[in-house]
C-alpha positions in Angstrom: 32.7 13.3 -6.4 31.9 9.6 -6.8 29.9 8.5 -9.8 26.4 7.0 -9.3 26.6 3.4 -8.3 24.7 2.2 -11.4 27.0 4.2 -13.7 30.1 2.9 -11.9 29.2 -0.7 -12.3 27.6 -0.4 -15.7 24.3 -1.8 -14.4 20.9 -0.8 -15.8 17.5 -1.1 -14.4 16.0 -4.6 -14.7 12.6 -4.9 -16.5 10.9 -5.5 -13.2 12.5 -2.3 -11.7 11.5 -0.3 -14.8 7.9 -1.5 -14.5 7.9 -0.5 -10.9 9.2 3.0 -11.7 6.6 3.4 -14.4 3.8 2.2 -12.3 4.7 4.6 -9.5 5.0 7.5 -11.9 1.5 6.8 -13.3 0.0 6.5 -9.8 1.6 9.7 -8.6 0.1 11.5 -11.6 -3.3 10.0 -10.9 -2.9 11.2 -7.3 -1.9 14.7 -8.2 -3.9 15.3 -11.4 -7.0 13.2 -10.7 -8.5 10.7 -13.2 -6.7 10.5 -16.6 -7.1 8.7 -19.9 -4.4 6.3 -21.2 -3.6 9.0 -23.8 -3.1 11.6 -21.1 -0.9 9.2 -19.1 1.2 8.7 -22.2 1.6 12.4 -22.7 2.4 13.2 -19.1 4.8 10.3 -18.6 6.5 10.3 -22.0 6.1 6.5 -22.1 5.1 4.6 -25.3 1.5 3.6 -25.9 2.2 -0.1 -25.4 4.0 0.6 -22.1 1.1 2.7 -20.8 -1.4 0.0 -21.9 0.7 -2.6 -20.0 0.9 -0.6 -16.8 -2.8 0.3 -16.9 -3.6 -3.4 -17.1 -1.1 -4.3 -14.4 -2.5 -1.6 -12.0 -6.1 -2.7 -12.6 -5.2 -6.3 -11.8 -3.5 -5.1 -8.6 -6.7 -3.3 -7.6 -5.0 0.1 -7.5 -6.8 1.8 -10.3 -10.2 1.4 -12.0 -12.3 3.0 -14.8 -14.1 5.9 -13.1 -15.8 7.5 -16.2 -15.2 8.8 -19.7 -13.5 11.8 -21.0 -15.8 14.2 -23.0 -19.6 14.0 -23.3 -19.6 12.6 -26.8 -16.6 10.3 -26.6 -16.9 6.5 -26.3 -14.6 3.5 -26.4 -11.3 2.5 -24.8 -9.5 5.8 -25.5 -12.1 7.7 -23.6 -11.9 5.7 -20.4 -10.8 7.7 -17.4 -8.7 5.8 -14.8 -8.5 6.8 -11.2 -7.0 5.4 -8.0 -9.2 3.1 -6.1 -9.6 5.2 -3.0 -11.0 2.4 -0.8 -8.1 0.2 -1.6 -6.8 1.2 1.9 -8.1 3.1 4.8 -5.8 5.3 6.9 -6.1 6.4 10.5 -4.6 9.7 11.8 -4.6 10.5 15.6 -4.0 13.7 17.4 -3.1 13.0 21.0 -3.6 15.8 23.6 -3.3 15.7 27.3 -7.1 15.9 27.8 -8.4 14.4 24.5 -7.9 12.4 21.4 -9.1 13.1 17.9 -9.3 10.4 15.3 -9.7 10.8 11.5 -10.2 7.9 9.0 -9.3 8.7 5.4 -9.1 6.8 2.1 -6.0 6.2 0.1 -6.2 9.6 -1.5 -6.2 11.2 2.0 -9.9 12.3 1.9 -11.3 12.1 5.4 -14.3 9.8 5.7 -15.0 10.1 9.4 -13.7 12.0 12.4 -14.3 11.5 16.2 -13.1 13.3 19.3 -13.3 12.0 22.9 -12.2 13.6 26.2 -9.6 11.9 28.3 -9.2 12.2 32.0 -5.5 12.9 32.4 -5.7 12.1 36.1 -7.3 8.7 35.5 -5.7 5.3 35.1 -3.6 5.0 31.9 -5.4 1.7 31.0 -8.7 3.5 31.1 -7.5 6.3 28.9 -6.0 3.8 26.4 -9.3 1.8 26.3 -11.2 5.1 25.7 -8.9 6.0 22.8 -9.1 2.5 21.2 -12.9 2.8 21.4 -12.7 6.1 19.6 -10.6 4.6 16.8 -13.2 1.7 16.4 -16.0 4.2 16.3 -14.4 6.3 13.6 -13.5 3.2 11.5 -17.2 2.1 11.8 -18.5 5.5 10.8 -16.2 5.5 7.7 -17.3 2.0 6.7 -13.7 0.8 7.0 -13.3 -2.9 8.1 -9.7 -2.3 9.2 -6.9 0.3 8.9 -4.0 -0.2 6.5 -1.7 2.3 8.2 -2.0 4.4 11.3 -0.1 7.7 12.1 -0.1 9.2 15.6 0.8 12.8 16.5 1.9 13.4 20.1 3.8 15.9 22.1 7.3 14.8 23.1 10.5 13.7 21.6 10.3 10.8 19.2 13.6 8.9 19.1 14.6 8.7 15.4 16.5 5.4 16.0 13.7 3.5 17.8 10.5 5.5 16.7 9.5 5.6 20.4 8.4 8.4 22.6 11.0 9.6 25.0 10.2 8.1 28.4 10.7 11.5 30.2 8.6 11.7 33.4 6.3 14.4 32.1 5.2 12.5 29.0 1.6 11.5 29.4 1.7 7.8 30.2 -1.3 6.8 28.2 0.2 8.2 25.0 3.0 5.6 25.2 0.6 2.9 26.1 -1.8 3.7 23.3 0.9 3.5 20.6 1.9 0.0 21.9 -1.8 -1.1 22.1 -2.5 0.0 18.6 0.4 -2.0 17.3 -0.5 -5.1 19.2 -4.2 -4.8 18.4 -4.2 -4.0 14.7 -1.0 -5.6 13.5 -0.6 -2.8 10.9 2.2 -0.2 10.7 1.8 2.5 13.3 3.9 5.6 12.7 4.7 7.9 15.6 5.6 11.5 14.9 5.9 14.7 17.0 2.8 16.8 16.6 4.6 20.0 15.4 6.4 18.0 12.7 3.0 16.7 11.5 1.7 20.3 11.5 4.6 21.2 9.2 3.7 18.4 6.8 0.2 19.8 6.7 1.4 23.3 5.9 3.8 22.0 3.3 1.2 20.0 1.5 -2.1 21.9 2.0 -1.2 25.2 3.6 1.1 28.3 3.7 4.3 26.5 2.6 3.1 24.7 -0.5 5.5 26.7 -2.7 8.5 26.0 -0.4 10.9 23.1 -0.1 12.8 24.7 2.8 11.0 26.5 5.6 10.5 26.5 9.4 7.1 26.2 11.1 7.2 28.1 14.4 4.5 26.7 16.6 2.8 29.2 18.9 0.0 27.8 21.0 -0.2 26.1 24.3 3.5 25.4 23.7 6.3 26.9 21.6 8.4 24.9 19.2 9.5 24.5 15.7 9.6 22.0 12.9 12.4 22.2 10.3 11.9 21.2 6.7 15.1 21.4 4.5 15.0 20.4 0.8 11.6 19.0 1.2 12.4 16.7 4.2 11.8 16.9 7.9 14.9 17.3 9.9 14.5 15.7 13.3 18.0 15.9 14.8 20.1 13.2 16.5 17.7 12.7 19.4 14.5 14.0 17.8 14.9 17.4 19.4 15.2 19.7 16.4 13.0 22.7 17.0 13.1 22.8 20.8 13.0 26.5 20.6 11.2 26.9 23.9 14.6 26.4 25.5 16.3 29.1 23.5 17.8 31.7 25.8 16.5 35.2 24.9 16.8 38.6 26.4 14.1 40.0 28.6 13.2 37.0 30.6 15.4 37.6 33.6 16.5 34.0 33.8 18.0 31.1 31.8 16.3 27.8 30.8 17.6 24.6 32.3 17.8 21.0 31.3 14.6 20.3 33.3 12.5 23.3 32.2 12.2 26.1 29.8 11.5 29.0 32.2 13.7 31.8 31.1 13.7 30.6 27.5 11.8 31.7 24.4 8.7 29.9 25.8 8.7 32.5 28.7 8.0 35.2 26.1 5.8 33.4 23.6 4.0 30.6 25.4 0.2 31.0 26.0 0.7 32.0 29.7 3.2 34.7 28.7 0.8 36.0 26.0 -2.0 36.2 28.5 0.2 38.2 30.8 1.2 40.5 28.0 -2.5 41.0 27.3 -3.1 41.9 30.9 -0.3 44.5 30.6 -2.2 46.0 27.6 -5.6 45.9 29.2 -6.8 42.5 28.1 -7.6 40.2 31.0 -9.5 36.9 31.1 -8.2 35.6 34.4 -11.0 36.6 36.7 -13.7 34.8 34.7 -11.7 31.6 34.1 -11.0 31.1 37.8 -7.8 30.1 39.5 -5.3 28.7 37.1 -1.8 27.3 37.6 0.4 27.0 34.6 3.1 24.3 34.6 5.6 24.7 31.8 6.7 21.4 30.5 9.2 20.7 27.8 7.5 19.0 24.8 9.4 17.6 22.0 9.9 18.2 18.3 9.0 21.2 18.8 6.9 22.2 21.8 7.3 23.5 25.3 3.8 23.1 26.6 1.7 24.5 29.4 -0.7 22.3 31.4 -3.4 24.4 33.0 -5.2 23.0 36.0 -8.9 22.4 35.5 -8.7 23.4 31.8 -8.9 21.3 28.7 -6.1 21.8 26.2 -8.7 21.8 23.5 -10.4 24.9 24.7 -10.3 27.0 27.8 -13.4 29.2 28.1 -12.4 32.8 27.9 -13.9 35.4 30.2 -16.9 37.5 29.1 -16.3 40.9 27.7 -16.8 42.5 31.1 -13.4 41.2 32.1 -11.8 43.9 30.0 -11.0 46.1 32.9 -8.1 48.3 31.5 -7.5 49.9 28.2 -4.6 49.3 25.8 -3.6 52.8 26.6 -4.5 54.8 29.7 -6.0 57.7 27.7 -8.2 55.5 25.6 -9.9 53.2 28.0 -13.5 53.8 26.9 -12.7 53.6 23.2 -10.7 50.4 23.5 -13.3 48.7 25.7 -16.0 49.6 23.1 -13.8 48.2 20.3 -13.0 45.0 22.1 -16.2 44.2 24.0 -18.1 42.6 21.1 -15.1 40.8 19.8 -14.3 39.2 23.2 -17.9 38.3 23.7 -17.8 36.4 20.4 -14.5 34.8 21.3 -15.9 33.5 24.5 -16.4 30.0 23.2 -14.0 30.0 20.2 -10.7 29.0 21.8 -8.2 29.3 24.6 -7.6 32.7 26.2 -4.3 33.4 24.5 -5.8 32.7 21.1 -8.9 34.8 21.9 -6.7 37.7 23.0 -4.9 37.7 19.7 -8.0 37.3 17.6 -9.7 40.1 19.5 -6.7 42.4 19.1 -6.6 41.7 15.3 -10.3 42.4 15.0 -10.1 45.6 17.0 -7.8 47.3 14.5 -5.9 50.3 15.8 -7.1 49.5 19.4 -5.2 46.2 19.3 -2.1 47.4 17.5 0.1 48.0 20.6 -0.5 44.5 21.9 0.2 42.9 18.5 3.3 45.0 18.1 4.6 43.9 21.5 3.8 40.3 20.8 5.4 40.5 17.3 8.6 41.9 18.9 8.8 38.8 21.2 8.2 36.4 18.4 10.8 38.0 16.2 13.5 37.1 18.7 12.8 33.4 18.1 12.5 33.8 14.4 15.8 35.7 14.2 17.6 32.9 16.0 16.1 30.4 13.6 17.2 32.5 10.6 20.7 32.9 11.9 21.2 29.2 12.1 19.2 27.8 9.2 18.4 30.7 6.8 15.2 29.0 5.8 13.9 31.9 3.7 10.4 31.2 5.0 9.0 31.0 8.5 5.3 29.9 9.0 3.6 31.0 12.2 1.5 28.1 13.2 -0.5 27.0 16.3 -3.4 28.8 17.7 -1.5 32.1 18.1 0.1 32.0 14.7 -3.1 31.2 12.8 -5.2 33.5 15.0 -2.9 36.4 14.4 -3.0 35.9 10.7 -1.3 38.4 8.3 -1.6 41.2 10.9 0.7 39.4 13.3 3.0 37.9 10.5 3.5 41.3 8.9 4.5 42.8 12.3 6.9 40.0 12.9 8.5 40.7 9.5 9.0 44.4 10.4 10.7 43.5 13.7 12.7 40.8 12.1 14.1 43.2 9.6 15.7 45.1 12.4 17.3 42.0 13.9 18.5 40.0 10.9 20.1 40.8 7.5 18.6 37.6 6.0 15.6 38.0 3.9 12.8 35.9 5.3 9.2 35.6 4.3 7.1 35.4 7.5 3.7 33.9 6.8 0.6 32.9 8.9 -0.3 29.3 8.9 -3.4 28.5 6.9 -4.3 24.9 7.8 -5.7 26.0 11.2 -6.5 24.0 14.3 -6.6 20.6 12.5 -3.0 20.9 11.3 -1.7 18.0 13.5 -4.5 15.7 12.5 -4.2 16.6 8.9 -0.5 16.0 9.0 -1.1 12.5 10.6 -3.5 11.6 7.8 -0.9 12.8 5.2 1.9 10.8 6.9 -0.3 7.7 6.9 -1.2 8.3 3.2 2.5 8.6 2.3 3.4 5.4 4.1 0.5 3.4 2.6 1.2 4.7 -0.9 4.9 4.0 -0.6 4.0 0.4 0.1 1.2 -0.1 -2.3 2.6 2.0 -5.2 6.1 0.5 -4.8 5.0 -3.0 -5.3 6.1 -4.6 -8.5 3.2 -6.2 -10.3 -0.1 -7.2 -8.7 1.5 -8.5 -5.5 0.9 -5.8 -2.8 1.9 -7.5 0.4 1.7 -5.5 3.6 4.4 -4.9 6.1 4.2 -6.8 9.4 
């Protein structure tokens, strides 16, 4: 083992480097703990009182912290001053790009969302029109947040993001306006624009705010319109040589009657766990929405970083209106038709406007209790095949079920996957339901933008806080 470079050369940190390290430590504490007094900073950092006084003055001059109050109702004076990060020092923009829509969130330097805006996009229209609509949505969200300009932008999109170039793979099925929007944002704003696969961003959200907060190593299995995975090892996202880590939709699995190919994931895990497959499984168990939705054609498309997606003709990827309860035409078991219909009818009626058909099926089955058990067990057995493969290769110790299906199934589905997984794998794995919900990609984008902005601002030595080109 080679010794650390500094130790090998006898070098020590310069005063400027030491100041930068101390400043960043203090800012990270203010980020995680909230406002603190100088005395509390001294205790938490272990630094001397003069050193803390110097860094507080330095960070105030840089506009990064300010006095936000006093500690204790009766205390007064310098020792009682509470210092907090100046949240409006920078405004961040997170974008969640879908085939039919874009959602924009504007947040402050602490990651608190100040404004959010969603607009529909016509995927069959001109790419320039879609880009213009998306840019207008960004402008509207910034105005609503009172932000004159963004400091950093993070974009979540389906598709492979090349780790070397940071660009979306130019595969034919990639929505052209996604690529155009990223370029337009960079040209128009002149600020850093980060591009990340949507499933990877969802994993960041679960790691920071959701089900994986206590894990440095885990896998997010995305189950929604597409199937995919994001891999976090030792606290860091692992994207792979080409950005394709987590393309689990292409995983060959038993029971599909075919094998996936380089041009499509038919026959892979996606054929068992994609939304169209889940709707078909629901029909086999007496849950059918098809008649009320109208004719639908599902095109399975490979989607990167994690997602093999389905584009459904005439349907938004944000929400496909489920059928009314009358569409439940068969029971989960032939000898219990009347009982199952009674159990599911109110649930399906309520689910009519709450999400896409596959999500509504899963939520209805969970709410129906025993009446939905057979469907959930069958679905869990399918999901366990993908989880077992992930565990055999990575042994992550924790798998979070995300996306509309994973979150909709909750602990009922996760516990069933655990049971089936125990029969397939000797590796102990904690299977959990995602908890961030439908905003996971957007939340992950905001967090990614926050990290980048803080890395720049908090890493600056002294008051100079120049921005990257």
